[in-house]
C-alpha positions as CSV (number, residue, x, y, z in Angstrom):
1,I,11.5,5.6,11.0
2,R,9.6,6.5,14.1
3,A,6.5,4.2,16.1
4,A,4.2,6.0,18.8
5,A,1.1,4.4,20.5
6,E,-2.2,7.0,20.3
7,D,-5.9,5.7,20.7
8,G,-5.6,1.8,20.2
9,S,-3.4,2.2,17.3
10,V,0.2,2.7,16.5
11,R,1.3,5.2,14.0
12,I,4.6,4.4,11.7
13,S,6.4,6.8,9.5
14,I,9.4,6.9,7.6
15,K,10.9,9.9,6.2
16,D,13.2,10.7,3.8
17,T,15.4,13.4,1.8
18,G,14.4,12.9,-1.5
19,P,13.0,15.3,-4.0
20,G,9.7,15.3,-2.4
21,I,6.3,14.5,-4.0
22,S,4.2,17.5,-5.3
23,P,0.4,18.1,-4.0
24,Q,-1.0,16.7,-7.4
25,G,1.5,13.8,-7.2
26,Q,0.2,13.2,-3.6
27,A,-3.0,12.5,-4.7
28,H,-2.1,9.8,-6.6
29,V,0.8,7.9,-5.1
30,F,-1.3,5.3,-3.3
31,E,-2.8,4.2,-7.1
32,R,-2.0,1.2,-8.5
33,Y,0.8,1.6,-11.7
34,Y,1.0,5.1,-10.5
35,R,4.9,6.2,-11.3
36,G,5.6,10.1,-10.5
37,P,6.9,12.0,-13.4
38,D,10.3,12.6,-11.9
39,S,11.2,8.9,-11.2
40,A,9.1,6.9,-14.0
41,D,12.3,7.1,-16.7
42,R,15.2,6.6,-14.3
43,V,14.2,4.4,-11.5
44,P,12.8,0.6,-12.2
45,G,9.4,-0.2,-10.8
46,T,5.8,-1.0,-11.9
47,G,4.2,1.4,-9.5
48,M,2.4,-1.4,-7.4
49,G,4.6,-1.4,-4.3
50,L,2.5,1.9,-2.3
51,A,-1.0,0.3,-3.5
52,I,-0.1,-3.2,-2.2
53,A,1.0,-1.1,1.3
54,R,-2.6,0.6,1.1
55,D,-4.4,-2.4,0.8
56,I,-2.6,-4.3,3.5
57,V,-2.7,-1.4,5.7
58,E,-6.6,-0.8,5.0
59,A,-7.3,-4.7,5.5
60,H,-5.9,-4.3,8.9
61,G,-8.2,-1.6,9.8
62,G,-5.5,0.9,9.5
63,R,-5.1,4.4,7.6
64,I,-2.1,5.5,5.2
65,W,-0.9,8.7,3.8
66,V,2.1,10.7,2.9
67,E,3.1,14.4,3.8
68,S,5.4,15.7,1.2
69,A,6.9,19.1,0.0
70,P,9.1,19.3,-3.4
71,G,12.5,19.9,-2.6
72,Q,12.3,19.1,1.0
73,G,12.0,15.0,1.0
74,S,8.6,12.8,1.7
75,E,7.3,11.4,5.7
76,F,5.0,8.2,4.7
77,F,3.0,7.3,7.7
78,F,0.4,4.5,8.7
79,T,-1.7,3.6,11.3
80,L,-2.5,-0.4,12.6
81,Q,-5.4,-1.0,15.4
82,S,-3.5,-2.5,18.5
83,I,-5.0,-6.0,20.1
């Protein structure tokens, strides 16, 4: 987990060492009910967590995204405006 101040906002990132997310999956990962094909049948969940996170971040004037490569883990980023 990292945080850095930049241009009137704060950027927070969370990195993992999991299986990574394909480019096709990255295009959908913040959609409601989306579950990646590799985890949908073995990890419990509804596919709502990242959609809720996106809605909260955007409601506070921020942005959320992921950078990932299959086999290399994922890093999720979001920004929030400083007060």
